[in-house]
Phi, psi and omega in degrees: 000132185278153175241147181231150173246136172247124183248155193233162173286329181205166183293332174299315179295320180296318183284327171304304180301316179304310180299314179300312185290322179290328171308321184272009177068023172288141180277095185233163177225145181254139181209167175295140181286124175308136187287344178288343179277302191202149175250003186281331180217138188277350181231150178225169179248137182240139176204173187253185184308309179304313174293320178304310185294317182288328183270346186299314178290320176302319179299312181294314183292323178273358177064037187286126191268123171223168178270305184208157169241134181236140173263133183272118181234102177049062181064007178244159180246127179246116177294122177247342178213000000 
């Protein structure tokens, strides 16, 4: 199963996204943002394929502000959004 990272411009956006996704019972995890991705926000949200496919419309509809989404591929990161 694939894993994805959602990174943010600032901690406020990250905390807001975490809260709204958890309200809708999406299975997500918060972790420190890998420094090779960005230095703008120290936390990111991690989720799997199922959550990605189910949450994509919710994220767009709710206008959740994020910087990028990365797919984790064998310890490397591929920017997908």
